[in-house]
C-alpha positions in Angstrom: -13.9 12.3 19.9 -13.6 10.8 16.4 -16.3 9.6 14.0 -19.4 11.2 12.4 -20.6 12.6 15.8 -17.5 14.5 16.4 -17.8 18.3 16.3 -16.9 19.9 12.9 -14.4 22.1 14.7 -12.5 18.9 15.7 -13.0 16.9 12.6 -11.6 19.6 10.3 -9.2 21.4 12.7 -5.4 21.4 12.1 -3.6 18.5 13.8 0.1 18.2 14.5 2.4 15.4 15.3 3.8 17.2 18.3 4.4 20.7 19.7 7.7 21.0 17.9 5.9 20.5 14.5 3.3 23.1 15.5 6.0 25.6 16.4 7.9 24.9 13.2 4.9 25.6 11.0 4.0 28.7 13.0 7.5 30.0 12.4 7.3 29.2 8.6 4.1 31.2 8.3 6.0 34.4 8.8 8.5 33.6 5.9 8.3 35.4 2.5 8.1 32.0 0.8 5.0 31.0 2.8 3.2 34.4 2.4 4.0 34.9 -1.3 3.5 31.3 -2.4 6.1 31.8 -5.0 6.8 28.1 -5.6 3.1 27.5 -6.6 3.2 30.6 -8.9 6.3 29.2 -10.5 4.6 25.9 -11.2 1.6 27.7 -12.7 3.8 29.6 -15.1 6.0 26.5 -15.9 3.0 24.2 -16.6 1.2 26.6 -18.9 4.3 27.9 -20.7 5.7 24.4 -21.0 2.5 22.8 -22.3 1.6 25.5 -24.9 5.3 25.9 -25.8 5.6 22.2 -26.6 2.3 22.3 -28.5 3.3 25.3 -30.6 6.6 23.7 -31.5 5.3 20.1 -32.0 6.3 19.9 -35.6 9.9 20.9 -34.9 10.2 18.6 -31.9 8.7 15.6 -33.6 6.2 13.0 -32.4 8.2 11.1 -29.6 9.6 14.2 -27.8 6.2 16.0 -28.0 4.2 13.1 -26.6 6.8 12.5 -23.8 6.9 16.2 -22.8 3.1 16.7 -22.9 2.7 13.5 -20.9 4.9 14.9 -18.1 3.3 18.4 -18.3 -0.3 16.9 -18.2 0.7 14.9 -15.1 2.1 18.0 -13.6 -1.0 20.0 -14.4 -3.3 17.6 -12.5 -0.9 17.9 -9.5 -1.2 21.7 -9.9 -5.0 21.4 -9.9 -4.8 19.5 -6.6 -2.9 22.3 -5.0 -5.3 24.9 -6.4 -8.3 23.2 -4.9 -6.5 23.2 -1.5 -6.3 27.0 -1.4 -3.1 27.8 -3.2 -1.6 30.1 -4.3 -4.3 32.7 -3.3 -6.8 32.9 -0.5 -9.6 33.3 -3.1 -11.1 30.1 -4.5 -12.5 31.8 -7.6 -9.0 33.1 -8.6 -7.5 29.7 -8.0 -10.2 28.1 -10.1 -9.3 30.3 -13.1 -5.9 28.7 -13.2 -7.4 25.2 -13.5 -10.1 25.6 -16.1 -8.0 24.7 -19.1 -8.8 21.1 -20.0 -5.2 19.9 -20.2 -6.1 16.8 -18.1 -9.0 16.0 -20.5 -11.3 13.8 -18.5 -12.7 15.8 -15.6 -14.0 19.3 -15.2 -12.2 21.0 -12.4 -15.3 21.6 -10.4 -16.2 17.9 -10.4 -12.7 16.9 -9.5 -12.6 19.5 -6.7 -15.9 18.5 -5.2 -15.0 14.8 -5.3 -11.6 15.3 -3.8 -12.8 17.5 -1.0 -15.4 14.9 -0.1 -12.5 12.5 0.2 -11.0 14.8 2.9 -14.0 14.4 5.2 -12.0 12.6 7.8 -15.0 11.0 9.5 -15.6 8.9 6.4 -12.1 8.5 5.0 -11.6 5.2 3.2 -15.3 4.2 3.6 -16.7 2.7 0.4 -19.6 4.7 -0.9 -18.7 7.8 1.3 -15.1 8.4 0.2 -15.0 8.8 -3.6 -11.3 7.9 -3.7 -11.5 4.8 -1.5 -10.0 1.6 -2.9 -11.9 -0.5 -0.4 -15.1 -2.3 -1.4 -18.3 -2.7 0.7 -19.1 -6.4 1.5 -22.4 -6.3 -0.5 -20.6 -4.9 -3.5 -18.0 -7.6 -3.4 -20.7 -10.3 -3.0 -22.5 -9.0 -6.1 -19.4 -8.7 -8.2 -18.6 -11.3 -10.8 -15.2 -13.0 -11.2 -13.9 -10.5 -13.7 -14.9 -7.4 -11.6 -13.4 -9.1 -8.5 -10.2 -9.7 -10.3 -10.1 -6.0 -11.5 -10.9 -4.7 -8.0 -8.2 -6.9 -6.5 -5.6 -5.9 -9.1 -6.5 -2.2 -8.6 -5.0 -2.4 -5.1 -1.5 -3.0 -6.5 0.6 -0.2 -7.9 0.4 -1.6 -11.4 -3.3 -1.9 -11.0 -3.7 1.7 -9.8 -1.8 2.9 -12.9 -3.4 0.6 -15.6 -6.9 -0.1 -14.2 -7.6 2.7 -11.7 -8.0 5.4 -14.3 -10.8 3.5 -16.0 -12.7 3.2 -12.8 -12.3 6.9 -12.3 -13.5 7.7 -15.8 -16.6 5.5 -15.4 -17.4 7.0 -12.0 -17.2 10.5 -13.3 -19.3 9.9 -16.3 -21.9 8.1 -14.3 -22.0 11.0 -11.9 -22.5 13.3 -14.9 -25.5 11.4 -16.1 -26.9 11.4 -12.6 -26.4 15.2 -12.4 -28.5 15.6 -15.5 -31.2 13.3 -14.3 -31.4 15.0 -10.9 -31.1 18.5 -12.3 -28.0 19.4 -10.4 -27.3 22.3 -12.8 -24.0 23.4 -11.1 -22.4 20.1 -12.0 -24.0 20.1 -15.5 -22.7 23.7 -16.1 -19.2 22.5 -15.0 -19.3 19.7 -17.6 -20.6 22.1 -20.3 -17.8 24.6 -19.7 -15.2 21.8 -19.7 -16.5 20.3 -23.0 -16.6 23.7 -24.7 -13.0 24.5 -23.5 -11.9 21.0 -24.6 -13.5 21.5 -28.1 -11.8 24.9 -28.4 -8.4 23.5 -27.4 -8.8 20.6 -29.9 -9.7 23.0 -32.7 -6.7 25.2 -31.9 -4.4 22.1 -32.1 -6.1 21.0 -35.4 -5.4 24.4 -37.0 -1.8 24.4 -35.8 -1.0 20.9 -37.0 -3.3 19.9 -39.9 -1.1 20.7 -42.9 1.2 17.7 -42.9 1.2 14.0 -42.3 3.7 14.5 -39.5 1.2 17.0 -38.0 -1.5 14.4 -38.1 0.7 11.9 -36.2 1.7 14.5 -33.7 -1.9 15.5 -33.2 -2.9 12.0 -32.4 0.1 11.6 -30.1 -0.9 14.7 -28.2 -4.4 13.3 -27.7 -3.0 10.1 -26.2 -0.5 11.9 -24.0 -3.1 14.2 -22.6 -5.8 11.6 -22.1 -3.8 8.9 -20.4 -0.9 10.6 -18.5 -2.9 12.9 -16.2 -5.0 10.0 -14.9 -2.0 7.8 -14.4 -0.4 10.5 -12.3 -3.5 10.9 -10.2 -3.9 7.2 -9.7 -0.3 6.6 -8.7 0.1 9.7 -6.4 -2.1 8.8 -3.4 -1.6 5.2 -2.7 0.4 5.3 0.5 -1.3 7.9 2.8 -4.6 6.2 3.8 -5.4 2.8 5.4 -8.3 1.1 7.0 -8.7 1.6 10.7 -11.5 1.6 13.3 -11.0 5.3 14.2 -11.0 8.0 11.5 -7.8 9.5 12.9 -6.0 6.2 12.5 -6.8 6.1 8.7 -4.3 8.7 7.8 -0.9 7.3 7.3 2.2 9.5 6.9 4.9 8.8 4.4 8.2 10.5 5.4 11.6 10.6 3.8 14.3 9.9 6.4 18.0 10.4 5.7 20.3 8.2 7.6 23.2 9.9 9.3 
């Protein structure tokens, strides 16, 4: 049984394409790669070492290489945060969270991003406007009340270019609106998450200021770093998930699979 009345055990249970896939995954669970999670640990080290390595050597690298490398690493960091919130590389959420507190993606506290994304994974409400925070669908009443400009933006947001160029600004506005609501409604856990994020962001900005302030080139690099960090992570998040959900009458039908197939 699908839908909001389905038992939680069914709504959140593991589901497989067929018995062959179930057996394949069971076999993989016994492998050292699965148990050690070494690929995720490798990414943790690579992202942090890469980001701070580039920042520390920004003057030597110059503006364009620094901005390009930090843009890629900031995108990668947000993808890493996505894996951390889904229970990798350890079974302890607090330990995973410690690897994602650095404000390298700028806009969102990890806790806010995690809570919002996990609400998105409530299969019973997947893609539903107002219930799924990552839905690109619009409720009829919202569309009816939208003006011409907002309708054009909402329509453009459903294209790949729109997801990359417009989608991030919708996400920023939604997160900041939720932050103001959290203060008004005294949801102190969310407020604390924002406070920790802003303090960490200020500390990182101050560190960069000290590292790069003594030359005109340093000022240009510092500005480039801000742009790279602020824009790239959101563009990555907006472009990553466009193909794996769709509208459907049954919740199970809303999950689309994108598979790479090699032709023999």
